[in-house]
C-alpha positions, 0 to 999 in steps of 0.5 A: 484528490486524484492523479495530476499530470504534473507528476511525470518523472523520468524512469531510472533517474535518481532525483534528489527530493531533499538532502539525504533523500532521492527517488528513482521511478521504476519503469512499470506504469499501469492503471494500478501503479500510475507512473510506476513504483517509487524507490527511495534511497536514504543517506549519504554514506551507508544507504537504505533502499526503500521498496526496490520494486518489481523484477526489472534489469533496467531498474536494478541498474538504475539503483546501483548507478545511484550509489556514488563513490564512498557510498554503499547500500547497507539496508533494503527495506520492503514496505509490503510484498506486492509484485510492484514493490518487493521482488527486486529486493532479492536480486539487489540483496545478492548484488550488494550483500545488504539484508532485506528488512520487512514486517514478514512474509505475504501472510504476516499481519493478516486479520482473522477474518481475512485468514478465513476468507483465504482458507476458503479459496479467495485469492487477492486482486490488484497488484499481485502477491510476491508469494515467495517473499521472505525478509532476512530481518523481520521488524515489528511495529515501533522498531527503529532501523538505524543506519549511517546518519539516519533512523527509520521508525517502523509503523505497522499500517495493515489495510492495503496488505497485512504486512504493510509498514510505513516508515517515519523519517523525522517529520517525513513518512514513507507511506508506500501504498497506504497513502498514495500521491495519486489515488485512494489505496486499493483494499482487496480482500483477503490481502486488504482489510478495510477495518485495519485500513481505517485504523491505520489511517486514524493512527497516522492522523494522530501525528504531525507530519511534514510530508508523505513520500508515497509508493506511487505519485508525487509527495503529499505536502498536506498529510493531514488533509490527505488523511482526512480526505481518505477517511471521508472518501471511505465514509462516503463509499460506506454511506452509498453502500448502505443506501443501496442496501436499504433499497434491496439486498445486493452483492459486491458486483451489483453494488460496484456497478451501481456506485462506481458509475464513472469507473472504466470497465478495466477497473471495475473488478478492483472496484468490486473488491473495494466494495467487498472490503466495505461489506466485510467491514460492515458485517464485522460492525453488524451493519450488514450481513451476508446471506449464508457464509461470508464470501465475495459472491454473497448477497448482503442485507443491511442491518440496523447495528 
């Protein structure tokens, strides 16, 4: 369930996915973002913009150009504060007067163990944090954001980032970077927490979804199957890590190079963070333990639980 070359929309083009929903691809392709960030526009009168994306004058112009006669942007909703999702919210808000909704700032929703790692100096990897992000309106789990003919239910889905939310729109769900349409989500401590990520996957799996609209890649038309794959994928990574630790103690760096044998060198650092996320989770479940304090460079032993 990896990327398909069939998904290659034109950046800046507002493409209708179904009545009342359009997608605009941001011009920020990369190994971490695939074709770019998906910005969604909901509504036919008063509009909600989900994930305006990175700082980009062309993308700002594309979003504003998607506002048709008789329409206005009334809500800007940010699913999480990574640099490829949130920075344009401030500029779009200034241009339209619409408030920015989100779960909170960059540290909101961070688990206790991740707070400890951050306090110890561990910095995030991957897409990068929008450190100055602050919403105009903070929303919590279960809240309904109501607009002109549309409702969005906030589902707090920490894991990829502590302040990450998904948004339910009837039988559809905007899953941002928790469930993507091209690859498994990056979980990079201290921003990402695998224990939370797995809990969020299982929570989403409890509901009957029609489609997922992800932050990157094509719509996911088999949401249950995709979630089952994500859960199984993480389970297989965990098994590989435990098997390797049964042979000898090892660090996240050593384990990543042993397990991610087909990963391009440019992505090995991200793979190392994913392995460390597993090691933190396994430590919390008493299936592994570090030599000394918990850290990204620690050597870990397997434990019997």
